[in-house]
N, CA, C and O atoms as a GROMACS GRO file, in nm:
protein
  324
    1GLY      N    1   0.080  -0.119   0.000
    1GLY     CA    2   0.000   0.000   0.000
    1GLY      C    3   0.084   0.125   0.000
    1GLY      O    4   0.045   0.225  -0.060
    2GLN      N    5   0.201   0.124   0.066
    2GLN     CA    6   0.281   0.245   0.077
    2GLN      C    7   0.363   0.277  -0.048
    2GLN      O    8   0.388   0.395  -0.072
    3PRO      N    9   0.407   0.180  -0.128
    3PRO     CA   10   0.484   0.216  -0.248
    3PRO      C   11   0.406   0.305  -0.345
    3PRO      O   12   0.465   0.389  -0.412
    4ALA      N   13   0.274   0.288  -0.353
    4ALA     CA   14   0.196   0.371  -0.445
    4ALA      C   15   0.198   0.518  -0.405
    4ALA      O   16   0.219   0.603  -0.492
    5PRO      N   17   0.177   0.555  -0.276
    5PRO     CA   18   0.184   0.697  -0.240
    5PRO      C   19   0.322   0.757  -0.265
    5PRO      O   20   0.331   0.873  -0.305
    6SER      N   21   0.428   0.682  -0.242
    6SER     CA   22   0.560   0.737  -0.268
    6SER      C   23   0.584   0.753  -0.418
    6SER      O   24   0.663   0.838  -0.459
    7ALA      N   25   0.516   0.672  -0.499
    7ALA     CA   26   0.526   0.688  -0.644
    7ALA      C   27   0.451   0.813  -0.689
    7ALA      O   28   0.485   0.873  -0.791
    8GLN      N   29   0.348   0.853  -0.613
    8GLN     CA   30   0.273   0.973  -0.648
    8GLN      C   31   0.346   1.100  -0.607
    8GLN      O   32   0.318   1.207  -0.661
    9GLN      N   33   0.439   1.092  -0.515
    9GLN     CA   34   0.509   1.211  -0.469
    9GLN      C   35   0.601   1.272  -0.575
    9GLN      O   36   0.605   1.394  -0.585
   10PRO      N   37   0.674   1.194  -0.655
   10PRO     CA   38   0.760   1.257  -0.756
   10PRO      C   39   0.686   1.342  -0.860
   10PRO      O   40   0.736   1.448  -0.895
   11PRO      N   41   0.568   1.301  -0.911
   11PRO     CA   42   0.501   1.390  -1.007
   11PRO      C   43   0.468   1.528  -0.952
   11PRO      O   44   0.486   1.626  -1.024
   12PRO      N   45   0.420   1.543  -0.826
   12PRO     CA   46   0.401   1.680  -0.777
   12PRO      C   47   0.531   1.758  -0.767
   12PRO      O   48   0.529   1.881  -0.771
   13ALA      N   49   0.643   1.690  -0.753
   13ALA     CA   50   0.771   1.760  -0.748
   13ALA      C   51   0.810   1.813  -0.886
   13ALA      O   52   0.884   1.910  -0.895
   14ALA      N   53   0.760   1.751  -0.992
   14ALA     CA   54   0.796   1.793  -1.128
   14ALA      C   55   0.734   1.929  -1.166
   14ALA      O   56   0.805   2.012  -1.224
   15PRO      N   57   0.606   1.957  -1.136
   15PRO     CA   58   0.552   2.088  -1.174
   15PRO      C   59   0.625   2.206  -1.113
   15PRO      O   60   0.640   2.306  -1.183
   16PRO      N   61   0.672   2.202  -0.986
   16PRO     CA   62   0.749   2.319  -0.941
   16PRO      C   63   0.874   2.341  -1.024
   16PRO      O   64   0.915   2.456  -1.043
   17GLN      N   65   0.935   2.234  -1.074
   17GLN     CA   66   1.052   2.252  -1.160
   17GLN      C   67   1.009   2.319  -1.290
   17GLN      O   68   1.081   2.404  -1.343
   18GLY      N   69   0.892   2.281  -1.341
   18GLY     CA   70   0.839   2.345  -1.461
   18GLY      C   71   0.810   2.492  -1.436
   18GLY      O   72   0.829   2.576  -1.525
   19ARG      N   73   0.764   2.523  -1.316
   19ARG     CA   74   0.738   2.663  -1.283
   19ARG      C   75   0.869   2.741  -1.273
   19ARG      O   76   0.874   2.860  -1.306
   20ASP      N   77   0.974   2.673  -1.229
   20ASP     CA   78   1.104   2.741  -1.220
   20ASP      C   79   1.156   2.777  -1.359
   20ASP      O   80   1.223   2.878  -1.376
   21THR      N   81   1.125   2.693  -1.459
   21THR     CA   82   1.173   2.722  -1.594
   21THR      C   83   1.086   2.828  -1.662
   21THR      O   84   1.133   2.896  -1.753
   22ALA      N   85   0.961   2.843  -1.620
   22ALA     CA   86   0.872   2.940  -1.684
   22ALA      C   87   0.918   3.084  -1.664
   22ALA      O   88   0.909   3.161  -1.760
   23PRO      N   89   0.966   3.125  -1.547
   23PRO     CA   90   1.009   3.265  -1.534
   23PRO      C   91   1.129   3.302  -1.620
   23PRO      O   92   1.150   3.420  -1.648
   24ALA      N   93   1.207   3.205  -1.663
   24ALA     CA   94   1.324   3.237  -1.745
   24ALA      C   95   1.284   3.307  -1.876
   24ALA      O   96   1.344   3.409  -1.908
   25PRO      N   97   1.185   3.256  -1.953
   25PRO     CA   98   1.145   3.331  -2.073
   25PRO      C   99   1.087   3.468  -2.039
   25PRO      O  100   1.107   3.564  -2.113
   26GLU      N  101   1.015   3.477  -1.926
   26GLU     CA  102   0.961   3.606  -1.888
   26GLU      C  103   1.074   3.704  -1.857
   26GLU      O  104   1.065   3.822  -1.892
   27ALA      N  105   1.179   3.655  -1.793
   27ALA     CA  106   1.292   3.742  -1.761
   27ALA      C  107   1.358   3.793  -1.890
   27ALA      O  108   1.394   3.911  -1.898
   28SER      N  109   1.372   3.706  -1.989
   28SER     CA  110   1.431   3.751  -2.115
   28SER      C  111   1.337   3.848  -2.185
   28SER      O  112   1.383   3.942  -2.251
   29HIS      N  113   1.206   3.827  -2.172
   29HIS     CA  114   1.110   3.919  -2.231
   29HIS      C  115   1.118   4.054  -2.162
   29HIS      O  116   1.109   4.158  -2.227
   30ARG      N  117   1.135   4.053  -2.030
   30ARG     CA  118   1.146   4.179  -1.957
   30ARG      C  119   1.272   4.254  -1.999
   30ARG      O  120   1.269   4.376  -2.013
   31SER      N  121   1.381   4.181  -2.019
   31SER     CA  122   1.504   4.249  -2.059
   31SER      C  123   1.487   4.310  -2.198
   31SER      O  124   1.543   4.416  -2.227
   32TYR      N  125   1.411   4.243  -2.285
   32TYR     CA  126   1.384   4.299  -2.417
   32TYR      C  127   1.298   4.424  -2.404
   32TYR      O  128   1.323   4.525  -2.471
   33GLY      N  129   1.196   4.418  -2.316
   33GLY     CA  130   1.108   4.531  -2.297
   33GLY      C  131   1.175   4.645  -2.223
   33GLY      O  132   1.126   4.758  -2.227
   34ALA      N  133   1.287   4.619  -2.156
   34ALA     CA  134   1.357   4.722  -2.081
   34ALA      C  135   1.434   4.817  -2.172
   34ALA      O  136   1.477   4.923  -2.128
   35GLU      N  137   1.453   4.779  -2.298
   35GLU     CA  138   1.523   4.867  -2.390
   35GLU      C  139   1.440   4.992  -2.414
   35GLU      O  140   1.320   4.982  -2.438
   36PRO      N  141   1.499   5.109  -2.408
   36PRO     CA  142   1.422   5.231  -2.430
   36PRO      C  143   1.377   5.240  -2.576
   36PRO      O  144   1.455   5.213  -2.667
   37PRO      N  145   1.252   5.278  -2.600
   37PRO     CA  146   1.206   5.291  -2.739
   37PRO      C  147   1.277   5.407  -2.807
   37PRO      O  148   1.303   5.511  -2.746
   38ARG      N  149   1.307   5.386  -2.934
   38ARG     CA  150   1.374   5.493  -3.009
   38ARG      C  151   1.270   5.599  -3.045
   38ARG      O  152   1.165   5.566  -3.102
   39SER      N  153   1.297   5.723  -3.014
   39SER     CA  154   1.204   5.830  -3.048
   39SER      C  155   1.247   5.892  -3.181
   39SER      O  156   1.365   5.914  -3.207
   40VAL      N  157   1.148   5.921  -3.262
   40VAL     CA  158   1.172   5.980  -3.393
   40VAL      C  159   1.098   6.113  -3.397
   40VAL      O  160   0.980   6.120  -3.362
   41ALA      N  161   1.167   6.216  -3.438
   41ALA     CA  162   1.104   6.346  -3.450
   41ALA      C  163   0.998   6.342  -3.561
   41ALA      O  164   1.018   6.274  -3.662
   42PRO      N  165   0.887   6.412  -3.544
   42PRO     CA  166   0.781   6.407  -3.645
   42PRO      C  167   0.829   6.446  -3.784
   42PRO      O  168   0.783   6.388  -3.883
   43GLU      N  169   0.921   6.541  -3.794
   43GLU     CA  170   0.969   6.581  -3.926
   43GLU      C  171   1.056   6.473  -3.991
   43GLU      O  172   1.073   6.472  -4.113
   44ASP      N  173   1.111   6.381  -3.910
   44ASP     CA  174   1.192   6.272  -3.964
   44ASP      C  175   1.110   6.146  -3.988
   44ASP      O  176   1.161   6.050  -4.047
   45ASP      N  177   0.985   6.144  -3.943
   45ASP     CA  178   0.901   6.025  -3.955
   45ASP      C  179   0.825   6.028  -4.086
   45ASP      O  180   0.704   6.051  -4.089
   46THR      N  181   0.896   6.005  -4.195
   46THR     CA  182   0.835   6.004  -4.327
   46THR      C  183   0.859   5.870  -4.393
   46THR      O  184   0.956   5.801  -4.362
   47ALA      N  185   0.772   5.833  -4.484
   47ALA     CA  186   0.785   5.706  -4.555
   47ALA      C  187   0.894   5.716  -4.660
   47ALA      O  188   0.915   5.821  -4.720
   48GLU      N  189   0.962   5.606  -4.681
   48GLU     CA  190   1.063   5.600  -4.787
   48GLU      C  191   0.993   5.592  -4.922
   48GLU      O  192   0.878   5.549  -4.930
   49ALA      N  193   1.059   5.632  -5.027
   49ALA     CA  194   1.000   5.631  -5.161
   49ALA      C  195   0.969   5.490  -5.208
   49ALA      O  196   0.876   5.470  -5.286
   50ASP      N  197   1.046   5.390  -5.161
   50ASP     CA  198   1.023   5.252  -5.205
   50ASP      C  199   0.937   5.173  -5.107
   50ASP      O  200   0.933   5.050  -5.114
   51ASP      N  201   0.867   5.241  -5.016
   51ASP     CA  202   0.780   5.174  -4.920
   51ASP      C  203   0.659   5.117  -4.993
   51ASP      O  204   0.586   5.193  -5.057
   52PRO      N  205   0.636   4.984  -4.986
   52PRO     CA  206   0.522   4.926  -5.060
   52PRO      C  207   0.387   4.970  -5.005
   52PRO      O  208   0.287   4.960  -5.076
   53ASP      N  209   0.382   5.018  -4.880
   53ASP     CA  210   0.256   5.063  -4.823
   53ASP      C  211   0.223   5.207  -4.861
   53ASP      O  212   0.113   5.255  -4.833
   54LEU      N  213   0.317   5.275  -4.923
   54LEU     CA  214   0.296   5.413  -4.962
   54LEU      C  215   0.210   5.416  -5.088
   54LEU      O  216   0.250   5.362  -5.192
   55VAL      N  217   0.095   5.480  -5.080
   55VAL     CA  218   0.004   5.488  -5.193
   55VAL      C  219  -0.014   5.636  -5.228
   55VAL      O  220  -0.047   5.717  -5.142
   56ASP      N  221   0.008   5.669  -5.353
   56ASP     CA  222  -0.003   5.808  -5.396
   56ASP      C  223  -0.145   5.848  -5.432
   56ASP      O  224  -0.173   5.967  -5.447
   57SER      N  225  -0.234   5.752  -5.445
   57SER     CA  226  -0.371   5.788  -5.483
   57SER      C  227  -0.442   5.853  -5.366
   57SER      O  228  -0.418   5.819  -5.250
   58ALA      N  229  -0.528   5.946  -5.397
   58ALA     CA  230  -0.601   6.019  -5.294
   58ALA      C  231  -0.746   5.974  -5.293
   58ALA      O  232  -0.837   6.057  -5.299
   59LEU      N  233  -0.769   5.844  -5.286
   59LEU     CA  234  -0.905   5.794  -5.283
   59LEU      C  235  -0.966   5.818  -5.146
   59LEU      O  236  -0.899   5.808  -5.044
   60SER      N  237  -1.094   5.850  -5.146
   60SER     CA  238  -1.167   5.863  -5.021
   60SER      C  239  -1.311   5.825  -5.047
   60SER      O  240  -1.353   5.810  -5.161
   61GLY      N  241  -1.386   5.810  -4.941
   61GLY     CA  242  -1.526   5.778  -4.955
   61GLY      C  243  -1.550   5.639  -5.010
   61GLY      O  244  -1.479   5.545  -4.976
   62HIS      N  245  -1.651   5.626  -5.096
   62HIS     CA  246  -1.689   5.493  -5.142
   62HIS      C  247  -1.586   5.433  -5.238
   62HIS      O  248  -1.576   5.311  -5.247
   63GLU      N  249  -1.508   5.516  -5.310
   63GLU     CA  250  -1.405   5.461  -5.399
   63GLU      C  251  -1.302   5.382  -5.319
   63GLU      O  252  -1.260   5.274  -5.361
   64LEU      N  253  -1.264   5.435  -5.204
   64LEU     CA  254  -1.167   5.366  -5.119
   64LEU      C  255  -1.227   5.238  -5.062
   64LEU      O  256  -1.159   5.135  -5.058
   65ILE      N  257  -1.350   5.243  -5.018
   65ILE     CA  258  -1.416   5.125  -4.960
   65ILE      C  259  -1.432   5.017  -5.066
   65ILE      O  260  -1.407   4.899  -5.038
   66VAL      N  261  -1.472   5.055  -5.187
   66VAL     CA  262  -1.490   4.957  -5.294
   66VAL      C  263  -1.356   4.892  -5.329
   66VAL      O  264  -1.349   4.770  -5.344
   67ARG      N  265  -1.251   4.972  -5.341
   67ARG     CA  266  -1.122   4.916  -5.380
   67ARG      C  267  -1.063   4.828  -5.270
   67ARG      O  268  -1.016   4.718  -5.299
   68GLU      N  269  -1.063   4.874  -5.146
   68GLU     CA  270  -0.997   4.802  -5.037
   68GLU      C  271  -1.078   4.684  -4.986
   68GLU      O  272  -1.020   4.580  -4.952
   69LEU      N  273  -1.209   4.695  -4.981
   69LEU     CA  274  -1.291   4.590  -4.923
   69LEU      C  275  -1.374   4.515  -5.026
   69LEU      O  276  -1.438   4.415  -4.993
   70GLY      N  277  -1.374   4.560  -5.148
   70GLY     CA  278  -1.456   4.494  -5.249
   70GLY      C  279  -1.604   4.514  -5.222
   70GLY      O  280  -1.686   4.429  -5.256
   71ALA      N  281  -1.638   4.627  -5.162
   71ALA     CA  282  -1.776   4.653  -5.123
   71ALA      C  283  -1.858   4.700  -5.242
   71ALA      O  284  -1.805   4.745  -5.344
   72THR      N  285  -1.988   4.690  -5.227
   72THR     CA  286  -2.081   4.744  -5.324
   72THR      C  287  -2.158   4.855  -5.256
   72THR      O  288  -2.223   4.833  -5.154
   73VAL      N  289  -2.151   4.975  -5.312
   73VAL     CA  290  -2.220   5.089  -5.254
   73VAL      C  291  -2.362   5.088  -5.306
   73VAL      O  292  -2.386   5.100  -5.427
   74VAL      N  293  -2.458   5.075  -5.215
   74VAL     CA  294  -2.598   5.069  -5.253
   74VAL      C  295  -2.655   5.210  -5.263
   74VAL      O  296  -2.726   5.241  -5.358
   75GLU      N  297  -2.625   5.292  -5.166
   75GLU     CA  298  -2.677   5.428  -5.165
   75GLU      C  299  -2.574   5.518  -5.097
   75GLU      O  300  -2.519   5.480  -4.994
   76GLU      N  301  -2.550   5.634  -5.153
   76GLU     CA  302  -2.451   5.725  -5.096
   76GLU      C  303  -2.520   5.855  -5.059
   76GLU      O  304  -2.595   5.913  -5.139
   77PHE      N  305  -2.495   5.901  -4.938
   77PHE     CA  306  -2.551   6.026  -4.891
   77PHE      C  307  -2.441   6.131  -4.889
   77PHE      O  308  -2.329   6.102  -4.848
   78THR      N  309  -2.474   6.252  -4.932
   78THR     CA  310  -2.377   6.361  -4.924
   78THR      C  311  -2.410   6.445  -4.802
   78THR      O  312  -2.526   6.465  -4.768
   79ASN      N  313  -2.307   6.492  -4.737
   79ASN     CA  314  -2.325   6.573  -4.618
   79ASN      C  315  -2.327   6.720  -4.658
   79ASN      O  316  -2.222   6.779  -4.686
   80GLU      N  317  -2.446   6.778  -4.661
   80GLU     CA  318  -2.460   6.918  -4.700
   80GLU      C  319  -2.474   7.002  -4.575
   80GLU      O  320  -2.556   6.973  -4.488
   81GLN      N  321  -2.391   7.107  -4.567
   81GLN     CA  322  -2.397   7.193  -4.447
   81GLN      C  323  -2.439   7.331  -4.483
   81GLN      O  324  -2.450   7.417  -4.395
   0.00000   0.00000   0.00000
């Protein structure tokens, strides 16, 4: 009867070891997060000419929605002030 309880004792000892290894990745993550973010002045924060996300078209309204989302505009209201 007693060998079975002693066999159950080693598995509970294993999870604390697993917990000891878990903080190690967190510590490395903290050291990565401890690096100060690089600040960029607004006048220097411009897109490069070869940036693939840079779009020269000035689409707005339903043209932009149709192109980007493939939407169908059923009815368009103009805002008259």
